[in-house]
C-alpha positions as CSV (number, residue, x, y, z in Angstrom):
1,M,16.1,-32.3,0.7
2,S,16.3,-29.4,3.1
3,L,14.0,-26.5,2.9
4,R,15.7,-23.2,2.3
5,N,14.5,-20.3,4.5
6,I,14.1,-16.9,3.1
7,K,16.7,-14.3,4.1
8,K,17.5,-10.7,3.3
9,G,18.8,-10.3,-0.2
10,D,16.6,-13.2,-1.6
11,T,14.3,-12.6,-4.5
12,V,10.9,-14.0,-3.5
13,T,7.7,-14.5,-5.4
14,I,4.5,-14.6,-3.4
15,H,0.7,-14.7,-3.8
16,Y,-1.0,-12.4,-1.3
17,T,-4.4,-11.3,-0.2
18,G,-4.8,-8.1,1.8
19,K,-7.9,-7.7,4.0
20,F,-9.3,-5.4,6.6
21,E,-10.2,-6.7,10.1
22,D,-13.8,-7.3,8.8
23,D,-12.4,-9.7,6.2
24,Q,-13.1,-7.3,3.3
25,V,-10.5,-7.8,0.6
26,F,-8.7,-4.6,-0.6
27,D,-6.1,-6.3,-2.9
28,S,-5.0,-9.7,-4.0
29,S,-2.6,-11.3,-6.5
30,K,-4.9,-14.3,-6.9
31,G,-6.0,-14.6,-10.5
32,R,-3.0,-12.5,-11.8
33,D,0.8,-12.6,-11.6
34,P,2.3,-13.1,-8.2
35,L,4.3,-10.3,-6.6
36,E,8.1,-10.5,-6.8
37,F,10.5,-8.5,-4.7
38,V,14.0,-8.5,-3.1
39,V,13.8,-8.9,0.7
40,G,15.4,-6.0,2.5
41,E,15.3,-3.5,-0.4
42,G,12.1,-1.7,0.8
43,Q,10.1,-2.5,-2.3
44,I,7.0,-3.5,-0.3
45,I,5.6,-2.6,3.1
46,V,7.8,-3.5,6.0
47,G,5.4,-5.8,7.7
48,V,5.1,-8.2,4.7
49,E,8.8,-8.0,4.2
50,K,9.5,-9.0,7.8
51,A,6.8,-11.7,7.6
52,V,8.4,-13.6,4.7
53,I,11.9,-13.8,6.4
54,G,12.3,-17.4,7.6
55,M,9.5,-18.8,5.5
56,H,10.3,-21.5,2.9
57,M,9.0,-22.6,-0.5
58,G,5.3,-23.5,-0.5
59,E,4.7,-22.2,3.0
60,A,1.6,-20.1,3.7
61,K,0.7,-17.9,6.7
62,T,-1.4,-15.0,7.8
63,V,-0.1,-11.9,9.4
64,K,-1.8,-9.0,11.1
65,L,-0.1,-5.6,10.6
66,N,-0.3,-2.5,12.7
67,P,-0.3,0.8,10.7
68,S,3.4,1.3,11.5
69,E,4.2,-1.9,9.7
70,A,2.0,-1.1,6.7
71,Y,1.2,2.4,5.4
72,G,1.8,4.4,8.5
73,D,-0.6,6.4,10.8
74,R,-2.9,9.0,9.3
75,R,-1.3,12.4,9.5
76,D,-3.4,15.6,9.9
77,D,-0.6,17.6,8.4
78,L,-1.1,15.8,5.1
79,V,-4.6,17.3,4.8
80,S,-4.9,20.8,3.3
81,T,-7.4,23.2,1.9
82,V,-6.6,24.9,-1.4
83,E,-8.5,27.8,-3.1
84,K,-10.3,26.5,-6.1
85,K,-9.1,29.5,-8.2
86,Y,-5.6,27.9,-8.3
87,L,-6.9,24.8,-10.1
88,S,-6.9,24.4,-13.9
89,P,-10.4,25.1,-15.2
90,D,-10.7,21.6,-16.6
91,M,-10.2,20.0,-13.2
92,D,-13.5,18.7,-11.6
93,P,-12.8,18.2,-7.9
94,K,-15.4,15.7,-6.7
95,P,-15.0,14.0,-3.3
96,G,-13.2,10.7,-3.8
97,T,-11.3,11.8,-6.9
98,Q,-7.6,11.1,-6.8
99,W,-4.9,13.2,-8.6
100,L,-1.2,12.8,-9.1
101,I,0.6,16.1,-8.1
102,G,4.1,17.2,-7.7
103,D,7.3,15.9,-9.3
104,P,6.5,13.7,-12.3
105,Q,9.4,11.3,-11.3
106,D,8.0,10.9,-7.8
107,P,4.3,12.1,-7.8
108,T,2.1,12.3,-4.7
109,I,-1.4,10.9,-4.9
110,V,-4.0,13.1,-3.3
111,T,-7.7,12.4,-2.7
112,V,-10.3,15.1,-2.8
113,L,-12.1,15.0,0.6
114,E,-14.4,18.0,0.1
115,A,-15.1,20.6,-2.5
116,N,-17.3,23.8,-2.6
117,D,-17.4,26.8,-4.9
118,E,-14.3,28.4,-3.3
119,N,-12.1,25.6,-1.8
120,I,-11.2,22.0,-2.0
121,T,-9.7,19.9,0.8
122,L,-7.0,17.4,-0.3
123,D,-5.6,14.4,1.6
124,A,-2.1,13.2,0.8
125,N,-2.3,10.3,3.2
126,H,-2.1,6.8,1.7
127,P,-5.7,5.5,1.5
128,L,-4.7,2.6,3.8
129,A,-2.9,4.8,6.3
130,G,-4.0,4.3,9.9
131,K,-5.6,0.9,9.2
132,M,-4.9,-2.6,10.7
133,L,-4.3,-4.9,7.8
134,I,-4.3,-8.7,7.5
135,F,-2.3,-10.4,4.8
136,D,-2.5,-14.0,3.7
137,L,0.9,-14.9,2.2
138,E,2.0,-17.9,0.1
139,I,5.6,-18.4,-1.0
140,I,5.7,-19.3,-4.8
141,A,9.4,-19.1,-5.5
142,I,12.8,-18.2,-3.9
143,A,15.8,-17.1,-5.9
């Protein structure tokens, strides 16, 4: 029996664990349904997509991804200050709070960085932008 290697266009199912360089886990499929995606369709971050190409059923490996292969570099132009008077009165902007803004079909997640009586500072960078990430990957199925 030959082992079939994953190629672009294959539907693959993987278990993964995402960690920072200090081994702190930020996400994992362990204990829940594995992740399924079509290789080459941009459904997941590019570094994981590239990493699975050439792997085979049951194979496991660990990859270290630069920000450019994951969630991109942090961008200062995605941080802005807004006058609090433009917020709905029921909004309570506490640092760390995340909101969905913009087009309901393609919303942007923003995180409140700072808030005072007059202004709030919002960050539209992905929370993992600018970080080196390590992924443990295991191929569960190939279709």
